[in-house]
ZAMIRO-40267 format. One record per residue: residue in one letter; x, z, y of N, C-alpha, C, O in turn. Coordinates in steps of 0.001 Angstrom, whole numbers, padded with zeros to 6 digits, always signed. Atoms other than C-alpha are relative to their C-alpha. Layout:
# residues N
aXZYXZYXZYXZY/...
This chain:
# residues 327
m+000237+001491-000188+028160-013567-008345-000897-000114+001247-001877+000631+001270/k+000795+000067-001021+026678-014612-004996-000026-001633+000346+001034-002167+000673/y+000090+001362-000217+025532-018265-004497-001417-000374+000426-002422+000300+000199/a+001458+000663-000685+022710-020440-002753-000039-001360-000493+001022-001982-000552/r+000200+001364+000387+021531-023635-003948-001646-000510+000116-002554+000268-000175/i+001593+000382-000129+018105-025539-003371-000217-001261-001229+000382-002334-001304/t+000196+000870+001171+016730-027177-006586-001579-000303+000105-002397+000611-000008/g+001452+000182-000249+013317-029005-006008-000614+000651+000885-000149+000479+002011/k+000696-000903-000907+010955-026621-004295+000523+001451-000015+000130+002319+000765/y-000327-001443+000251+012647-023565-005437+001342+000329+000895+002270-000479+000925/q-001307-000358-000663+015329-021826-003261+000517+001260-000759-000059+002344-000851/i-000588-000994+001228+017605-019924-005758+001067+000848+000748+001877+000238+001447/y-000863-000855-000699+019602-016933-004394+000554+000914-001312+000024+000929-002423/g-000455-001016+000942+021739-014290-006263-001222+001124-000156-001477+001660-001235/r+001019-001108-000169+018912-011832-005239-001304-000504-000748-002090+000361-001133/g+001309+000151+000378+016012-013810-006598-000210-001543+000179+000636-002357+000549/i+000305+001384-000261+014095-016984-006523-001514+000203+000677-002362+001051+000399/l+001328-000041-000906+011212-017800-003969-000254-001350+000529+000683-001862+001142/s+000572+001061-000594+009332-020864-002963+000038+000030+001563-000640+000849+002183/t+000108+000024-001290+010057-021755+000506-001140-000056+000733-001199+000477+001841/h+001452+000216-000535+006486-022651+001253-000444+001364-000175-001077+001784+000793/e+000731-001331-000049+005481-019040+000048+000715+000916+000930+000105+001872+001409/h-000857-000824-000812+008315-017522+002084-000547-000228+001430-000831+000770+002093/n+000580+000409-001292+007016-019400+005338-001511+000703+000213-001872+001160+001297/h+001238-000242+000107+003524-018446+004347-000138+001629+000150-001034+002160+000807/h-000041-001508+000102+004238-014745+003834+000337+000532+001587-000356+001351+002190/e-000238-000451-001454+005969-014381+007377-001213-000294+000801-001549+000563+001620/h+001206+000271-000775+002779-016122+008833-001143+001272-000338-001775+001888+000520/t+000922-000859-000001+000644-013801+007118+000250+001492+000384-000710+002224+000625/e-000162-001184-000643+002364-010665+008205-000223+000089+001537-000682+001086+002093/a+000456+000048-001335+002046-011732+011684-001215+000308+000385-001490+001038+001337/s+001462-000039-000062-001689-012139+011127-000455+001622-000133-001360+002122+000536/w+000331-001466+000283-001681-008349+009732+000237+000717+001165-000497+001656+001472/g-000402-000983-001153-000040-007009+012775-001274-000334+001193-001692+000583+001900/k+000970+000437-001213-002668-008774+015265-001293+000710-000355-001934+001302+000513/r+001172-000685+000444-005556-007435+013094+000024+001510+000182-000939+002148+000607/l-000278-001521-000252-004024-003850+013157-000302+000469+001570-000870+001518+001877/i+000033-000297-001319-003861-004075+016963-001612+000005+000259-002010+001016+000837/v+001261+000176-000468-007606-005103+017394-000720+001492-000832-001439+002274-000211/s+000536-001377+000595-008554-002074+014688+000455+001204+001007-000334+002055+001418/m-000493-001189-000708-006395+000274+016699-000861+000079+001392-001227+001166+001840/f+000811+000074-001179-008303-000719+019789-001559+000696-000143-002098+001521+000594/m+001424-000485+000396-011736-000126+018148-000053+001417-000195-000855+002118+000421/n-000129-001337+000222-010682+003166+016742+000399+000822+001085+000413+002040+000905/l-000122-000848-001162-009856+004394+020015-001078+000325+000966-001202+001401+001551/i+001222-000109-000713-013018+003658+021813-001353+000453-000609-002316+000928-000006/i+001232-000487+000861-015457+004329+018910+000026+001596+000086-000953+002214+000504/p+000256-001523+000275-014635+008015+018347-000065+000721+001550-000451+001887+001625/v+000095-000482-001450-014547+008748+022122-001394+000169+000239-001944+001218+000571/v+001701+000086-000139-018271+007515+022272-000571+000940-001056-001553+001605-000726/q+000657-000708+001022-019023+009293+019010+000020+001480+000244-000987+002154+000026/i-000080-001266-000370-017690+012623+020118-000917+000417+001173-001456+001524+001191/y+000972-000336-001093-019746+012433+023390-001328+000132-000689-002048+001096-000435/g+001301+000156+000499-022741+011460+021319-000354+001236-000857-001466+001763-000876/g+000025-001220+000882-022025+014320+018863-000416+001387+000689-001171+002247+000235/i+000126-001365-000857-021879+017060+021614-001503-000083+000559-002257+000889+000574/v+001345-000006-000716-025081+015655+023362-001158+000169-001265-002118+000924-001111/s+001067-000383+001007-027132+015515+019975+000110+001168-000765-000884+001582-001362/g-000294-001158+000770-025623+018447+018373+000326-000254-001456+000204+000619-002316/s-000144+000416+001547-024698+016440+015108+001481+000183-000239+002370-000530+000228/m-001674-000086+000757-021395+017748+013330+000158-001174-000735+001193-001824-000591/a-000419+001584+000684-021722+014611+011117+000488-000918+000703+001423-001634+000344/l-000536+001135-001003-021376+012477+014063+001268+000473+000478+002146-000390+000467/i-001128-000400-000489-018639+014503+015453+001312-000055-001303+002481-000342-001046/s-000843+000028+001202-016937+014717+011733+000277-001632-000006+001444-001985-000174/d-000390+001503+000023-017070+010790+011843+000786-000302+001210+001693-001123+001074/a-000832+000361-000994-015638+010632+015161+001565+000439-000140+002535-000251+000174/l-001472-000771+000414-012593+013035+014110+000593-000774-001018+001811-000953-001005/h-000398+000961+001074-012436+010740+010994+000542-001254+000622+001619-001719+000247/n-000481+001315-000774-012122+007624+013316+001215+000304+000844+002138-000510+000867/l-001175-000451-000853-009677+009445+015674+001308+000118-000818+002394-000288-000404/s-001246-000123+000872-007313+010241+012859+000360-001271-000366+001559-001536-000268/d-000315+001358+000377-007541+006579+011633+000949-000785+001069+001892-001541+000835/f-000785+000598-001086-006400+005648+015136+001471+000284-000050+002299-000625+000009/v-001502-000570+000055-003168+007516+014944+000661-000715-001191+001732-001310-001070/s-000505+000587+001085-002759+006308+011387+000091-001303+000152+000999-001782-000527/l-000033+001437+000008-003279+002745+012216+001299-000272+001162+002006-001250+000918/v-001074-000126-000577-000606+003330+015064+001430-000091-000866+002373-000855-000661/i-000965-000236+000862+001656+004438+012366+000466-000974-000738+001660-001270-000773/n-000118+001044+000839+001052+001659+009932+000305-001101+000848+000913-001932+000174/y-000372+001067-000889+001588-000878+012804+001450-000049+000258+002126-001078+000245/a-001401-000373-000324+004906+000759+013646+000783-000339-001246+001800-001033-001218/a-000647+000251+001418+005804+000702+009867+000149-001447-000393+001114-001817-001062/l+000230+001480+000356+004728-003090+009548+001327-000535+000913+002186-001247+000394/l-000949+000816-000958+007057-004106+012541+001557+000364-000472+002445-000481-000589/l-001233-000402+000449+010012-001791+011350+000502-000552-001490+001657-000723-001878/g-000466+000567+001350+009762-003124+007827+000364-001456-000103+000924-001887-001110/k-000657+001274-000347+010468-006636+009120+001619-000184+000236+002277-001215+000094/r-001394+000054-000275+013852-005781+009969+000794-000308-001480+000304+000004-002566/g-000722+000488+001139+016373-007088+007477+001254+001255-000459+001437+002309+000150/p-000921-001039+000325+019208-005207+005618+001008+000332+000837+001185-000394+001815/t-001133-000598-000898+022071-003309+007179+001100+000417-000893+001011+000515-002117/h-000964-000664+001041+025308-001961+006051-000230+001282-000588+000200+001730-001650/k+000476-001536+000419+023712+001477+006066-001275-000211-000826-001497+000538-001777/h+001429+000322+000818+020363+000192+004667+000003-001289-000604-000602-002244-000118/t-000261+001305+000731+021306-002450+002266-001403-000432-000551-001555-001654-000550/f+001248+000330+000576+017801-002621+000759-000973-000325+001196-002056-000809+000867/g+000975+000315-001093+016067-003080+004265-000674+001091+000401-000218+002194+000099/f+000914-001071-000461+013272-001023+005880-001496+000015-000608-002353+000808-000217/k+001319+000058+000445+010224-002126+003732-000549+001327-000492-001745+001590-000366/r+000721-001335+000555+009831+001385+002119-000470+000903+001117-001213+001845+000844/v+000675-000558-001087+009074+002615+005565-001565+000159+000099-002166+001183+000422/e+001257+000195+000373+005755+001450+004974-000862+001042-000778-001979+001471-000489/i+000474-000822+000885+005360+003663+002066-000121+001500+000459-001015+002263+000095/f+000196-001200-000532+006177+006703+003993-001069+000183+001149-001562+001274+001439/a+001078+000287-001048+003728+005390+006815-001312+000419-000709-002146+001147-000170/t+001238-000076+000848+001055+005371+004002-000084+001599-000273-001153+002142+000006/l-000073-001343+000390+001845+008912+002937-000460+001166+001268-001196+002144+001141/i+000161-000595-001379+001876+010223+006712-001513-000073+000260-002210+000898+000556/s+001309+000494-000489-001366+008399+007315-001137+000805-001005-002170+001175-000449/v+000708-000691+000959-003075+010130+004121+000076+001463+000502-000941+002117+000731/a-000130-001560-000674-001791+013566+005434-000734+000249+001059-001366+001305+001060/l+000831-000141-001096-003453+013091+008694-001525+000081-000373-002341+000950-000065/l+001546+000028+000566-006696+011931+006960-000478+001141-000624-001652+001467-000449/y+000422-001221+000699-006682+015101+004768-000092+001245+001056-000893+002168+000901/g-000099-000995-000918-005873+017264+007697-001484-000138+000820-002216+000837+000992/a+001412+000256-000662-009029+015768+009563-001201+000484-000892-002232+000992-000451/g+000972-000488+000953-010891+016487+006307-000436+001465-000056-001570+001943-000034/a+000066-001563-000121-010138+020129+006290-000697+000451+001127-001558+001318+000983/y+000658-000714-001227-011215+020782+009851-001516-000616-000182-002392+000112+000283/i+001438+000195+000032-014550+018920+009120-000753+000828-000881-001895+001233-000664/a+000628-000871+000927-015045+020912+006037-000406+001525+000490-001448+002141+000265/i+000133-001565-000673-014501+024373+007890-001249-000093+001153-002019+000852+001328/e+000915-000025-001106-016745+023167+010830-001427-000226-000748-002442+000316-000309/a+001338+000303+000740-019528+021958+008399-000518+001351-000562-001734+001486-000700/w+000383-001221+000730-019578+025547+006772-000740+000829+001135-001793+001451+000989/y+000765-000788-001055-020377+027056+010046-001231-000407+000366-002114+000426+000570/r+001184+000637-000191-023031+024566+010745-001023+000227-001061-002221+000281-000786/f+001014-000141+001344-024579+025076+007062-000501+001672+000346-001665+001936+000045/r+000486-001275-000064-024906+028890+007952-000833+000103+001144-001751+000921+001201/n+001155+000075-001135-026589+028046+011236-000421-001295+000577-000056-001773+001652/p+000510+001335-000341-028306+024939+011325-000429-000070+001484-000830+000946+002051/q+000280+000150-001350-028938+023591+014758-000749-001268+000320-000353-002222-000350/p+001011+000787-000254-031633+021280+016141+000984-001228+000370+002062-000997+000918/i-000803+001261-000223-030235+017541+016429-001067-001116+000359-002164-001273-000176/a+000757+001201-000604-031459+014441+018477+000330-001222-000777+001306-001935-000547/g-000115+001178+001052-031976+011829+015623+000187-001292+000575+001087-002044+000198/q-000063+001365-000563-032564+008876+017687+001283-000312+000646+001835-001374+000356/f-001180+000322-000522-029520+009118+019769+001062-000040-001181+001878-000962-001180/v-001064+000346+001113-027364+009670+016486-000021-001329-000549+001000-001878-000964/i+000102+001371+000736-028609+006449+015192+000704-000976+000845+001530-001698+000287/w-000511+001002-000614-027605+004336+017965+001749+000085+000217+002528-000867+000269/i-001629-000171-000195-023949+005907+018471+000389-000252-001524+001241-001131-001653/a-000332+000177+001402-023606+005973+014549-000022-001657-000343+000737-002186-001155/l+000142+001494+000372-024621+002238+014487+001239-000635+000642+001774-001595+000087/l-000923+000617-000794-022004+001464+017022+001536+000357-000789+002469-000435-000661/g-001136+000036+000828-019195+002979+014635-000085-000633-001131+000945-001087-001631/f+000001+000902+001153-020561+001282+011702+000279-001516+000200+000864-002193-000646/a-000336+001300-000297-020391-001998+013339+001401-000274+000173+001939-001210-000419/g-001491+000126-000387-016845-001587+014723+000756+000292-001300+001667-000494-001559/n-000894-000144+001200-015419-000158+011368-000270-001120-001029+000638-001539-001747/s+000168+001088+000990-017047-002818+009290+000765-001237+000506+001278-001971-000339/i-000785+001190-000621-015391-005504+011582+001477+000329-000525+002105-000446-001246/s-001491-000300+000350-011975-003726+011117+000078-000168-001395+000865-001001-001845/a-000311+000148+001639-012312-003347+007314-000152-001681-000383+000554-002089-001305/l+000082+001299+000465-013236-007064+006994+001318-000899+000391+001823-001788-000294/m-001331+000582-000505-010174-008081+009154+001162+000551-000933+002137-000168-001151/l-001166-000539+000831-007930-005893+006912+000002-000152-001535+000901+000222-002288/h+000155+000177+001516-009190-006808+003533+000928-000794-000557+001498-000404-001576/t-000947+000784+000590-007007-009616+002950+001389+000564-000259+001890+000377-001368/g-001197-000389+000375-003691-007919+003347-000040+001360-000778+000992+001888-001195/s+000203-001420+000946-005034-004663+001470+000415-000607-001361+000940+000168-002161/k-000176+000418+001377-004604-006921-001613+001448-000084-000488+001725-000217-001680/t-001318+000458+000212-000902-007376-001307+000845+001167+000485+001850+001506-000140/n-000936-000852-000508+000445-004679+000900-000683+001441-000058-001876+001610+000196/l+000650-001419+000084+000015-000772+000386-000380+000676+001580-001345+001385+001867/n+000383-000552-001300+000290+000001+004103-001359-000658+000476-002234+000064+000954/m+001221+000657-000277-002445-002474+004747-001294+000522-000696-002363+000808-000156/k+000890-000945+000748-004283-000944+001940-000469+001407+000624-001614+001854+000681/s+000257-001483-000674-004084+002389+003585-001078-000248+001218-002092+000432+001373/a+000726+000276-001310-005519+000864+006877-001493-000429-000447-002472+000089+000092/f+001213+000587+000486-008336-001056+005002-000855+001107-000371-001954+001227+000170/l+000863-001166+000753-009592+002152+002880-000389+000990+001160-001488+001544+001143/h+000438-000777-001228-009467+004148+006323-001435-000542+000492-002546-000012+000482/m+001547+000849-000697-011998+001497+007946-001144+000173-000920-002233+000659-000616/l+001352-000129+000780-014060+001257+004852-000720+001272-000167-001948+001355-000176/s+000616-001349+000177-014461+005013+004355-000832+000185+001327-002011+000519+001220/d+000634-000235-001231-015364+005228+008178-001116-000837+000113-002124-000280+000547/a+001221+000665-000063-017799+002455+008061-001205+000587-000955-002400+000613-000662/a+001090-000790+000879-019506+004276+005063-000605+001437+000475-001741+001865+000274/a+000406-001320-000938-019582+007571+007072-000821-000096+000988-001760+000684+001149/s+000913+000390-001015-021021+006030+009907-001381-000462-000394-002363-000247+000316/l+001450+000435+000524-023901+004470+007798-000633+001334-000488-001794+001592-000171/v+000707-001203+000412-024506+007865+006132-000553+000663+001424-001714+001071+001419/v+000464-000829-001060-024867+009459+009633-001255-000839+000557-002170-000146+001001/v+001035+000561-000323-027340+006561+010554-001412+000335-000803-002538+000501-000333/i+001177-000450+001010-029557+007378+007612-000456+001468+000524-001613+001694+000877/l+000324-001270-000497-029369+011027+008646-000806-000041+001211-001889+000544+001259/g+000844+000057-001284-030501+010200+012226-001420-000509-000488-002337+000182-000044/f+001416+000353+000437-033665+008450+010615-000849+001212-000659-002027+001443-000389/v+000621-001117+000448-034369+011484+008636-000408+000880+000914-001532+001372+000812/w+000297-001116-001095-034169+013842+011752-001128-000456+000756-001821+000375+001343/l+001228+000416-000779-036815+011630+013347-001362+000423-000587-002382+000371+000100/y+001268-000333+000755-039447+012752+010889+000264+001488-000557-000674+002283-000499/k-000181-001420+000698-037990+016000+009193+001031+000790+000677+002121+000346+001038/p-000981-000961-000598-036381+018912+010609+001105+000459-000937+001463+001629-000798/w-000798-000301+000900-033937+019010+007932+001547-000069+000504+002341-000914+000092/f-001257-000051-000655-030852+019903+009947+001100+000539-000924+002278+000396-000598/w-001014-000314+000930-029077+021363+006967+000573-000994-000772+001437-000740-001612/l-000514+001334+000689-028462+017776+005756+001442-000214+000798+002384-000771+000235/d-001022+000201-001022-025929+017762+008682+001341+000213-000602+002134-000688-000877/p-001362-000524+000682-023035+019833+007210+000099-000418-001489+001232-000525-001958/v-000014+000465+001242-023919+018721+003743+000513-001354-000147+001249-001657-001086/f-000592+001286+000143-023225+015156+004462+001468-000052+000515+002359-000769+000060/s-001451-000092-000447-020212+016053+006420+001080+000397-001145+002270+000082-001132/w-000713-000352+001350-018985+017443+003087+000409-001289-000876+001479-001524-001438/l-000115+001157+000819-019649+014230+001449+000988-000896+000691+001610-001735+000038/i-000866+000881-000614-017612+012604+004142+001554+000394-000465+002453-000400-000742/v-001307-000444+000433-014699+014859+003238+000289-000318-001390+001436-000666-001671/t-000372+000492+001380-015041+014131-000555+000431-001537-000019+001376-001925-000705/m-000323+001469-000149-014947+010396+000271+001582-000048+000527+002406-000792-000006/i-001306+000173-000598-011761+010992+002423+001080+000312-001152+002140-000299-001288/l-000991-000504+000990-010150+012879-000532+000237-000909-000944+001394-001209-001240/f+000045+000998+000845-011124+010365-002974+000924-001399+000170+001670-001876-000685/s-000666+001162-000522-009792+007300-000965+001495+000361+000057+002323-000268-000601/g-001543-000459+000126-006463+009042-000316+000688+000282-001002+001899+000068-000959/w-000669-000188+001453-005663+010023-003841+000799-001356-000393+002025-001420-000487/s-000602+001327+000654-005035+006420-005071+001008-000422+001015+001902-001070+000470/l-000960+000339-000725-002908+005789-002127+001474+000923-000208+002615+000462-000172/i-000998-000947+000022-000819+009025-002573+000609-000493-001548+001822-000677-001653/k-000496+000285+001269-000507+008071-006431+000893-001282+000021+001963-001387-000578/d-000794+001408+000046+000615+004458-005713+001510+000283+000833+002596-000200+000513/s-001318-000173-000904+003207+005700-002996+000911+000839-000847+002089+000481-000827/i-000730-000653+000852+004581+008129-005359+000701-000738-000918+001919-000635-001060/l-000714+000808+001173+005195+005740-008169+000945-000926+000714+002061-001029+000206/i-000985+000663-000722+006895+003517-005735+001465+000738+000215+002542+000409-000283/l-001177-000900-000137+009259+006221-004515+000687+000408-001142+001907+000564-001094/m-000749-000286+001304+009988+007129-008095+000495-001094-000858+000977-000898-001974/n-000594+001327+000563+010944+003545-008958-000675-000253-001274-000244-000949-002193/a+000720+000436+001419+008361+003546-011600-000168-001397-000308-000195-002243+000585/t+000619+001266+000459+007454+000589-013644-001050-000540+000667-001961+000286+000714/p+001152+000439-000817+004936-001551-011549-001182-000137-001130-000993-000539-002277/p+001358+000149+000639+001271-001466-012823+000049-001698-000652+000470-002653+000001/g+000005+001270+000590+000887-004500-015207+001005-000501-000571+000807-001449-001330/i-001312+000521+000534+004429-005073-016126+000291+000900-001540+000177+002124-001589/d-000144-000362+001178+005200-004549-019886+001745-000123-000247+002229-001255-000226/l-001581+000213+000281+009153-004059-020575-000017-000763-001380+000624-001805-001517/s-000122+000847+001208+008617-005203-024031-000337-001558-000033+000230-002317-000818/d+000296+001241-000194+007024-008416-022962+001243-000598+000775+001637-001689+000365/i-001114+000662-000588+009918-009218-020743+001282-000124-000832+002060-001072-000721/q-001037+000203+000941+012437-008273-023556-000213-001341-000798+000593-002272-000788/k+000251+001062+000788+010707-010655-025879+000157-001372+000563+000639-002290-000100/c-000169+001021-000415+010529-013207-023398+001287-000543+000430+001536-001748+000383/l-001454+000411-000245+014171-013185-022261+000828-000446-001148+001578-001422-001163/e-000759+000214+001339+015495-012898-025827-000519-001275-000762+000110-001632-001758/s+000441+001372+000577+013482-016219-026783+000635-000742+000381+000819-001669-000407/i-000907+000903-000413+015786-017980-024552+001059-000456-000709+001621+000374-001424/d-000997+000546+000796+018332-020288-026037+001138+000678+000974+001037+000736+002199/g-001199-000476-000885+021800-018621-024972-000032+001527+000206+000949+002119+000656/i+000123-001533-000090+020671-015026-024963-000068+000915-001308-001154+000892-001887/k-000043-000737+001251+021548-012653-028014-000876+001011+000161-001768+001110-000681/e+000767-001211-000312+019954-009608-026600-000051+000510+001488+000717-000003+002301/i+000046-000500-001185+019062-007696-023571-000188+001450-000001-000932+001907-000869/h+000063-001400+000049+019415-003977-022713+000287+000670+001412+000800+000031+002330/d-000165-000861-001318+019578-001404-019902-001041-000707+000930-000655-001194+001993/l+000966+000913-000847+016281-003089-018496-000761+001165+001048-001237+002232+000659/h+000768-000862-001108+014768-001453-015218-000695-001161+000856-000153-002191+001259/v+000761+000753-000852+012007-002966-013329-000935+001038+001122-001561+002017+000714/w+000356-000836-001000+010751-001436-010006-000512-000691+001255-000318-001878+001516/n+000584+000796-001270+008913-001970-006656+001011+000500+000998+001044+001700+001272/p-000432-000355-001466+011241-002038-003595-000776+000458+001070-000550+001434+001786/s+001087-000163-000820+008277-002345-001647-001351-000300-000816-001330-000685-001985/a+001173+000235+000792+004516-002652-002482-000081-001475-000313-000780-001738-001292/e+000395+001560+000511+004540-006585-002759+001223-000658-000560+001281-001852-000855/n-000955+000844+000736+007843-007084-004198+000483+000840-001257+000349+002063-001302/i-000382-000517+001265+009278-006472-007732+001434-000490-000359+001799-001664-000296/a-001330+000105+000137+012841-005960-008630+000419+000227-001563-000250+001034-002208/l-000525-000110+001470+014609-006141-012143+001648+000134+000080+002420-000421+000862/a-001544+000073+000166+018056-005225-013222-000029+000206-001692-000801+000902-002351/v-000025+000283+001545+019101-006105-016890+001385-000279-000223+002074-000762+000675/h-001267+000341+000631+022266-006424-019010-000432-001061-001010-001360-000893-001802/i+000290+001064+000814+022297-009669-020745+001253-000324-000882+002307-000698-000369/t-000980+000529+000912+024360-010355-023946+000047-001378-000256-001055-001800-000607/a-000165+001214+000280+025534-013880-024427+001199-000491-000324+002207+000134+000006/p-001255+000294+000612+028077-015901-026084+001062-000159+001174+000731-000387+002338/d-000981+000198-001175+031623-016089-024232+000114-001530+000258+000418-002390-000568/q-000038+001543-000396+031484-019318-022328+000327-000136+001381+000662+000891+001970/m-000464+000334-001250+032236-021004-018991-001001+000544+000952-002209+000576+000718/l+000989-000596-001043+030824-019431-015890-000854-000975+000442-001967-000531+000725/s+000993+000839-000393+029149-022655-014869-001328-000048-001001-002501-000224-000671/v+001075+000045+001124+027204-022574-018086-001010+001354+000156-002212+001291-000102/v+000592-001358-000349+026242-018694-017144-000985-000260+001135-002145+000152+001175/d+000822+000413-001196+025101-020161-013830-001426-000588-000370-002495-000109+000008/e+001205+000571+000443+022622-022365-015394-000902+000844-000840-002094+000778-000540/l+000738-001056+000576+021279-019768-017699-000751+001035+000827-001889+001434+000581/a+000620-001014-001000+020768-017293-014753-000963-000554+000619-001986+000116+000761/e+000850+000711-000810+018999-019815-012827-001420-000159-001023-002517+000041-000503/k+001031+000277+000957+016617-020538-015958-000721+001339+000087-001938+001443+000235/i+000643-001320+000302+016149-016813-016283-000836+000462+001295-001959+000960+001215/r+000649-000302-001491+015276-016253-012429-001398-000886-000060-002496-000343+000068/h+001222+000976+000091+012773-019158-012734-001169+000644-000988-002345+000677-000625/i+000955-000553+001045+011007-017548-015813-000639+001184+000367-001853+001371+000298/l+000244-001509-000535+011037-013984-014481-001047-000111+001245-002001+000664+001318/y+000928+000281-001281+009275-015288-011079-001309-000507-000630-002389+000010-000345/e+001294+000881+000383+006790-017672-012931-000886+001011-000742-002083+001111-000474/k+000836-000654+001007+005698-015225-015658-000388+001466+000321-001373+002050-000131/f+000138-001427-000377+006133-011811-014078-000097+000310+001493-000233+001481+001847/k-000213-000235-001457+006313-012309-010188+001156+000967+000431+001162+001559+001510/i-001272-000750-000458+009737-010490-010271+001057-000931+000992+001752-001879+000628/d-000563+000961-000882+011254-011860-007188+001534+000479+000570+002195-000110+001426/h-001186-000322-000497+014342-009808-006855+000877+000617-001358+001026+001818-001585/p-000572-000444+001160+016384-009982-010295+001284+000248+000149+001857-000509+000934/i-001423-000267+000005+019816-008537-010722+000346-000023-001636-000037+000748-002515/l-000619+000236+001363+021489-009754-013787+001362-000033-000379+002105-000838+000184/q-001273-000340+000301+024615-008589-015452+000356-000576-001460-000087-000004-002457/f-000307+000756+001165+026019-010968-018172+001213+000813-000814+002064+001427-000171/e-001287-000695+000680+028535-009494-020927-000060-000826-001544-001081-001268-002073/s+000148+000654+001185+029614-011032-024150-000059+001096-001293-000366+000764-002438/n+000097-000950+000941+029776-007758-026006-001163+001127+000408-001076+001414+001602/s+000914-000927-000338+026778-005094-025862+000629+001135+000057+001434+001469-000813/c-000647-001167-000369+027726-001972-024274-000717+001154-000195-000308+002251+000182/s+000801-000961+000129+024896-000080-025310-000996-000050-001398-002125+000433-001486/e+000473-000050+001442+024088-000714-029077-001548-000618-000048-002319-000373-000976/g+001222+000883-000147+021024-002955-027970-001175+000695+000412-002326+000306+000212/k+001300-000856-000437+018967-000124-026403-000778-000652+001138-000123-001005+002118/l+000847+000573-001277+016338-001505-023994+000277+000785+001085+000762+000346+002128/l-000018-001156-001364+016290+001799-021783+001429+000686-000371+001575+001046-001539/c-001065-000782-000184+019636+003429-021229+000158+001247+001082-000094+000965+002254/g-000490-001016-000850+020575+006683-019523+000939-000283+000698+001615-001295+000518/t-001462+000200-000868+023219+007218-016855+000863+000815-000624+000662+001993-000921/v-001106-000924+000780+026346+008188-018495+001480-000401+000885+001713-001298+001696/k-001323+000148-000745+029876+008578-017343+000851-000731-000776+000798-000497-001983/h-000798+000914+000736+032364+006034-018439+001534+000691+000228+001841+001289+001260/n-001442-000521-000191+036135+007074-019039+000785-001434+000207+000945-002311-000643/f-001039+001260-000208+038372+004389-017353+001380+000258-000173+002227-000551+000206/h-001497-000250+000087+041539+005988-018169+000701-000714-001125+000050-000869-002158/n-000576+000641+001095+044044+004179-020340+000566+000827-000975+001094+000334-001972/
């Protein structure tokens, strides 16, 4: 069944229900995300170049570590931006779900690059720990302050998008961890002005690596859950069952699946047992179900299969089975 009609402020399709105002707002927001990623990319190209120079001149591995962290983030932001552009493409005959999941793969690649930089930093820090070297504290302070300012501005620009889009969350966490790392290096610079505790340089480099591992893990976990079509966090299938079965005209539901096609969308597929009736009446029931699913659970891509007899003995979850269609 495929139909489209406009009722009140909601535009209702066979694929779901979405406010026309929200649709336009979402497109405008994504355009804004792209511009902010470009600004962040520019900052994360200039800042690490200055930091690497400053790290070599001052002799600070912590500053060089921060620079490499920023440089890997530049590459990550390029990947994030390319994924954001590709994710806007609509479905095709070969890719019927569109390209939104490209952003999930981009997130995983971004984290992999971040972990690679972390491994290099950890190894170099070990060499510095065994052979501490004098560091020019005042020079380190000024260079690290530049990094802290740039990364803080980038993090603020990306914060809004990180609440709804995993790709933007990846970029935001990179900027946030970079800002924190730069702040740590500033503190170290002040310490070296008064104390020759140069062994702190590799120790704090390892703390930066720990921060990289911690920030990346949540992104890996969220990405894998989406790729595995896991039930989205905060969604309880039993709540959906009770809600739908309380609607007049529904006997029971079964074979229920809820998953994220992308980080900001929720899809649902379900079999609905209803009395044998005219198709026009079923259309009205389907419209009501879509409205309730969107309002209560933010499910914007429901796939509803109606039947007059249950095919699974009322089981909420059904495994994949082979059906015999021979007469």
